[in-house]
C-alpha positions in Angstrom: -18.0 17.4 16.1 -20.6 15.2 14.6 -21.3 14.6 10.9 -24.3 12.9 9.4 -23.9 11.5 5.9 -27.5 11.1 4.6 -29.0 8.8 1.9 -25.7 7.4 0.7 -24.8 4.1 -0.8 -22.9 2.6 2.0 -20.2 0.0 1.0 -20.3 -2.6 3.7 -18.3 -5.8 4.0 -20.8 -8.0 2.1 -23.3 -5.6 0.5 -24.1 -2.0 -0.5 -26.9 -0.6 1.5 -28.6 2.8 1.1 -28.8 4.7 4.3 -27.3 7.2 6.8 -24.0 7.1 8.6 -23.4 9.1 11.8 -19.9 10.1 12.9 -19.3 11.3 16.5 -16.0 11.7 18.3 -13.9 10.4 15.4 -15.9 7.1 15.2 -18.8 5.7 13.3 -21.6 5.9 15.8 -24.5 4.5 13.9 -25.5 3.2 10.5 -29.2 3.1 9.6 -32.2 4.9 8.1 -33.6 8.2 9.2 -31.0 8.9 11.9 -32.0 11.9 14.0 -29.3 14.3 15.1 -29.1 17.3 17.4 -28.8 20.8 16.3 -25.2 21.7 15.2 -24.5 18.4 13.6 -23.0 18.9 10.1 -25.2 17.2 7.5 -23.8 16.0 4.1 -26.5 15.2 1.6 -25.2 12.2 -0.4 -28.0 11.0 -2.6 -26.5 8.9 -5.3 -23.0 8.9 -3.9 -21.1 6.1 -2.3 -19.4 6.0 1.1 -16.6 3.5 1.3 -13.7 2.8 3.7 -10.5 4.9 3.2 -7.7 3.3 1.3 -4.8 1.7 3.2 -1.5 1.7 1.2 1.1 -0.6 2.8 3.8 0.0 0.2 4.5 3.6 -0.8 7.9 5.3 -1.2 6.7 8.8 -1.7 4.8 11.3 -4.0 4.6 15.0 -4.8 8.4 15.4 -4.9 9.1 13.6 -1.6 11.0 10.3 -1.1 10.8 8.8 2.4 14.4 7.5 2.3 16.1 10.6 0.7 13.8 13.6 1.4 12.5 16.4 -0.8 13.3 16.5 -4.5 14.8 19.6 -6.2 13.7 19.3 -9.8 16.0 22.1 -11.0 19.1 20.3 -9.7 18.0 16.7 -9.7 19.0 16.3 -6.0 17.3 15.4 -2.7 17.4 17.4 0.6 17.0 15.5 3.8 17.4 18.6 6.0 14.8 19.0 8.7 12.8 21.8 7.1 12.9 20.2 3.6 11.9 16.8 5.0 9.0 18.2 6.9 7.6 20.2 4.0 8.2 17.4 1.6 6.5 14.9 3.8 3.5 17.2 4.3 3.2 17.5 0.5 3.2 13.8 0.1 0.7 13.2 2.9 -1.6 15.8 1.4 -1.3 14.0 -2.0 -2.2 10.7 -0.4 -5.2 12.2 1.5 -6.5 13.9 -1.7 -6.5 10.5 -3.4 -8.4 8.7 -0.7 -5.6 7.3 1.5 -6.5 7.3 5.2 -3.5 5.1 6.3 -0.1 4.7 4.6 3.1 2.8 5.4 6.1 4.9 4.2 8.5 2.5 2.5 12.3 2.6 2.2 14.7 2.0 -0.6 18.1 0.3 -0.2 20.1 3.1 1.4 23.0 3.8 3.9 21.8 3.1 7.4 22.6 6.6 8.6 20.3 8.1 6.0 17.5 5.7 6.9 18.1 6.4 10.6 17.8 10.1 10.0 14.5 9.7 8.0 13.1 7.5 10.7 13.9 10.1 13.4 12.3 12.8 11.4 9.2 10.8 10.8 8.9 10.2 14.6 9.3 13.9 15.2 6.6 14.7 12.6 4.2 12.4 14.4 5.1 13.7 17.9 4.4 17.3 16.8 1.2 16.3 15.1 2.1 18.2 11.9 -0.5 18.3 9.1 -2.0 15.0 8.0 -0.1 13.1 10.6 -3.2 11.0 11.3 -2.7 9.0 8.1 0.8 7.8 8.9 0.5 4.1 9.7 4.2 3.2 10.1 7.2 2.1 8.1 7.8 -0.7 5.5 11.5 -1.6 5.4 11.9 -3.0 1.9 15.4 -2.6 0.5 17.8 -3.0 3.4 18.1 -6.8 3.6 18.0 -7.6 -0.2 20.8 -10.1 -1.0 21.1 -11.1 -4.7 21.9 -8.2 -7.1 20.2 -10.2 -9.9 16.9 -9.6 -8.2 17.6 -6.0 -7.2 15.1 -4.4 -9.6 15.3 -0.7 -9.0 17.2 -1.0 -5.7 20.9 -0.3 -5.3 23.0 -3.4 -4.4 25.7 -1.1 -2.9 23.4 -0.7 0.1 22.3 -4.3 0.7 23.0 -5.5 4.3 23.3 -8.9 5.9 20.4 -9.7 8.2 21.2 -8.3 11.6 18.8 -7.9 14.5 21.0 -5.0 15.6 19.9 -3.1 12.5 16.3 -3.6 13.3 16.8 -2.4 16.9 18.7 0.7 15.6 16.0 1.6 13.2 13.1 0.7 15.5 14.7 2.9 18.2 15.1 5.8 15.8 11.5 5.6 14.7 10.0 5.1 18.1 8.6 1.7 17.1 7.1 2.5 13.7 8.4 -0.5 11.9 5.4 -2.6 10.7 6.7 -4.6 7.7 10.3 -5.9 7.0 11.3 -7.6 3.8 13.6 -10.6 4.6 14.5 -12.6 1.4 14.7 -16.2 2.5 18.1 -16.9 0.8 19.8 -15.5 3.9 19.6 -19.0 5.3 19.6 -19.8 9.0 20.3 -16.2 10.1 17.4 -15.0 8.0 15.1 -17.6 9.5 16.1 -16.6 13.0 15.3 -12.9 12.2 12.0 -13.8 10.6 11.0 -15.7 13.8 12.0 -12.8 16.0 10.2 -10.2 13.9 7.1 -12.4 13.9 7.3 -12.8 17.7 7.5 -9.0 18.0 4.4 -8.7 15.8 6.2 -7.2 12.9 5.0 -8.5 9.5 7.7 -10.3 7.5 7.6 -10.0 3.8 9.6 -11.7 1.0 10.4 -10.1 -2.3 13.3 -9.3 -4.6 14.3 -12.8 -3.7 16.4 -15.5 -5.3 15.0 -18.1 -3.0 14.0 -21.5 -4.3 10.6 -22.9 -3.2 12.0 -25.0 -0.3 13.8 -21.9 1.1 10.7 -19.7 0.8 8.5 -22.4 2.3 10.9 -22.7 5.3 10.6 -18.9 5.8 6.8 -19.2 5.7 7.0 -21.9 8.4 9.0 -19.4 10.5 6.5 -16.6 10.1 6.8 -14.9 6.7 3.3 -13.9 5.5 3.5 -11.4 2.7 4.8 -11.3 -0.9 6.3 -8.0 -2.0 4.7 -6.7 -5.2 4.0 -10.2 -6.6 4.8 -10.7 -10.3 7.4 -7.9 -9.9 10.6 -7.4 -8.0 11.7 -9.7 -9.5 11.6 -13.0 -7.6 12.7 -16.5 -8.6 10.1 -18.5 -10.5 10.5 -22.1 -11.7 8.0 -24.5 -13.1 10.3 -27.5 -12.4 9.7 -29.9 -9.6 13.1 -29.5 -8.1 13.3 -27.8 -4.7 9.6 -27.0 -4.8 10.1 -24.7 -7.7 10.8 -21.0 -7.0 9.7 -18.4 -4.5 6.8 -17.3 -6.6 5.3 -20.8 -6.7 5.2 -20.9 -2.9 3.8 -17.4 -2.8 0.9 -18.6 -4.9 0.4 -22.0 -3.2 0.6 -21.1 0.5 -2.5 -20.0 2.2 -0.3 -18.3 4.8 1.0 -15.7 2.3 -0.9 -12.6 1.1 0.1 -11.0 -2.2 0.8 -7.3 -2.8 -0.3 -6.3 -6.3 0.6 -3.0 -8.0 -2.6 -2.2 -9.9 -1.5 0.3 -12.5 -2.0 -2.0 -15.5 1.7 -1.9 -16.3 3.4 -3.8 -13.5 0.8 -6.6 -13.7 -1.5 -7.2 -16.7 -5.2 -7.2 -15.6 -5.5 -10.8 -16.7 -2.9 -11.8 -14.1 -4.7 -9.7 -11.4 -7.9 -11.7 -12.0 -5.9 -14.9 -12.1 -4.2 -14.2 -8.8 -7.5 -13.4 -7.1 -9.0 -16.7 -8.5 -6.0 -18.7 -7.3 -5.4 -17.1 -3.9 -9.0 -16.0 -3.1 -9.7 -12.3 -2.6 -8.9 -12.1 1.1 -5.2 -12.8 0.4 -4.8 -10.0 -2.2 -3.7 -6.4 -1.2 -3.7 -3.5 -3.6 -0.6 -1.3 -3.3 0.8 1.6 -5.3 4.6 1.3 -4.8 4.4 5.1 -5.5 7.6 7.1 -6.0 8.5 10.8 -5.5 7.8 11.3 -9.2 4.1 10.8 -8.7 2.5 14.2 -9.1 5.4 15.9 -10.8 4.1 16.4 -14.3 7.2 18.1 -15.7 9.7 15.4 -14.6 11.2 13.4 -17.5 14.5 11.9 -16.1 15.9 11.6 -12.6 18.7 10.1 -10.5 18.0 8.4 -7.1 21.1 7.6 -5.1 23.1 6.1 -7.9 20.1 4.8 -10.0 19.0 6.5 -13.2 15.3 6.6 -13.9 12.9 8.0 -16.6 9.2 8.8 -16.9 7.4 7.0 -19.7 6.3 9.0 -22.7 2.6 8.6 -21.6 3.5 9.7 -18.0 1.9 6.5 -16.7 5.0 4.6 -15.3 8.7 4.8 -14.4 11.5 2.7 -15.8 15.3 2.3 -15.3 17.4 4.1 -17.9 19.1 1.6 -20.3 16.9 -1.1 -18.8 13.4 -0.4 -20.1 12.1 -3.8 -18.9 12.9 -2.8 -15.3 10.1 -0.6 -13.8 11.1 1.9 -11.2 8.3 2.0 -8.7 5.2 3.7 -10.0 3.3 6.9 -10.4 0.0 5.2 -9.3 -2.4 6.8 -6.8 -4.7 4.6 -4.7 -7.6 6.4 -6.3 -6.5 5.4 -9.8 -5.7 1.9 -8.6 -9.2 1.5 -7.2 -10.6 2.9 -10.4 -8.6 0.4 -12.4 -9.9 -2.5 -10.3 -13.5 -1.4 -10.9 -13.0 -1.4 -14.6 -11.2 -4.8 -14.6 -13.8 -6.4 -12.5 -16.8 -5.2 -14.4 -15.4 -6.6 -17.7 -15.1 -10.1 -18.9 -11.4 -10.9 -19.1 -9.6 -13.8 -20.6 -7.0 -15.1 -18.1 -3.6 -16.6 -18.5 -4.1 -19.5 -16.1 -7.9 -19.4 -16.1 -9.8 -19.5 -19.4 -12.3 -16.8 -18.5 -13.2 -14.4 -15.8 -16.8 -13.2 -16.1 -17.8 -9.6 -15.6 -19.1 -8.8 -12.1 -21.9 -6.3 -11.4 -20.9 -2.8 -10.3 -21.9 -3.5 -6.7 -19.9 -6.8 -6.6 -16.9 -4.9 -8.1 -17.0 -2.1 -5.6 -17.2 -4.6 -2.6 -14.3 -6.7 -4.0 -12.1 -3.7 -4.8 -12.8 -2.3 -1.3 -11.6 -5.5 0.3 -8.3 -5.3 -1.7 -7.7 -1.6 -1.0 -9.0 -1.3 2.6 -10.2 -4.4 4.4 -7.3 -6.8 3.6 -4.5 -4.4 4.4 -6.2 -3.5 7.7 -6.4 -7.2 8.6 -2.8 -7.7 7.7 -1.7 -4.8 9.9 -3.9 -6.0 12.8 -5.9 -2.7 12.8 -9.2 -4.1 11.4 -10.9 -4.9 14.6 -11.9 -2.5 17.4 -9.4 -2.9 20.3 -7.7 -0.2 22.4 -7.9 1.9 19.3 -10.9 1.9 16.9 -10.5 -0.4 14.0 -10.4 0.7 10.4 -10.8 -0.8 6.9 -14.6 -1.2 6.9 -17.8 0.7 7.8 -19.2 -0.5 11.1 -20.3 1.1 14.4 -17.4 1.8 16.7 -14.8 1.9 14.0 -12.7 4.9 13.1 -14.4 7.2 10.7 -11.9 6.8 8.0 -13.9 7.0 4.8 -14.4 8.3 1.3 -17.4 10.0 -0.2 -17.3 9.4 -4.0 -19.3 9.4 -7.2 -19.1 6.1 -9.0 -20.8 5.8 -12.4 -20.9 3.1 -15.0 -21.2 3.9 -18.7 -18.8 2.2 -21.1 -16.2 2.5 -18.4 -16.6 3.0 -14.7 -15.7 6.4 -13.4 -14.6 7.0 -9.8 -14.4 10.6 -8.5 -13.6 11.4 -4.9 -15.7 14.2 -3.3 -14.6 14.1 0.3 -12.1 12.2 2.5 -12.7 11.8 6.2 -9.9 10.8 8.6 -10.9 9.9 12.2 -14.1 11.9 11.8 -12.4 15.0 10.3 -12.5 16.4 6.8 -8.8 17.3 7.0 
């Protein structure tokens, strides 16, 4: 099937260009003006609308009542069901939620949990993909966040009962269960020499190594970077050690900021990270090293949920329904209820306004076009590059609009009055309006 999107504002890597975009065989075939097509091609008239790359969320625990680690949530009983039927229907609901909010690739992310529960989840995800159940195309792999956390002080909303010592055997067990879907593994550097050996092996196997929820000092984190660690888990949150002192190269966060080898995840809901810090981080790291994530939880999309329990942890939804927090520890946030659509909208509004920074005196307002291009890099291009799926290889690349790439894209209305509004009209995954 072919689709022609006509007279759209096409969000390219360096500019926004008015023109046509032709999709054939799941790929972008041509970008230009006045493209001629054969009879039978679907034509979408897009005058005034924008076409941009689909969002890639590399850190997402769940949504719409589904948690990847624990299964489908039962609101009436405050329990989770990991049975085959419940897991499948719950996952489908979550994937549909992601798709509706512009996500064309997602990494399902784990909590700290017993290994047998994770293994079961991984097997069921593998089966979902093999059977090509609805929305399977947007599953990009697994992000193993909680398993190897070490210091309970830095647990955040993860349960220390289910922290494990680093062990390549665990990786092999879970990778086998998933059929090779592990893409990111969080290895806090305070594990010492065993941790460095695992980091080196994972990097050799082309699995991205992240560091977060970490008690590591700067010298420990720097050693991990030298062995292959390249990603900071939800920077500014976690928590992770920070120190302005000169001893031991400061804390982990200082190296995350200073090293050009490390990209930063940022939760862009306006609660986890103040917009001033978002602009500061971009100024310090440069835009190519910043990745927008949601850290979304199962509570995202459940409007009637107020309190919940998640495998020994007690959480609550804020009174304004905009964030989650630990019960009796209100300063500890519990993942998010952020969608990629809302995160992108937030970025557009933060970029088009003048903002006083914390480390930088002033961040000037950007034009709407500049803001869209920058936000698109954070939400699409940068995560695609991190995952190694940006360029065309055996499979078509994704994360930008270019001939030969996968037709993973969003058609949207973007308007600027006092605020910038961002409304998704259609989402295309591999050339299909799912």
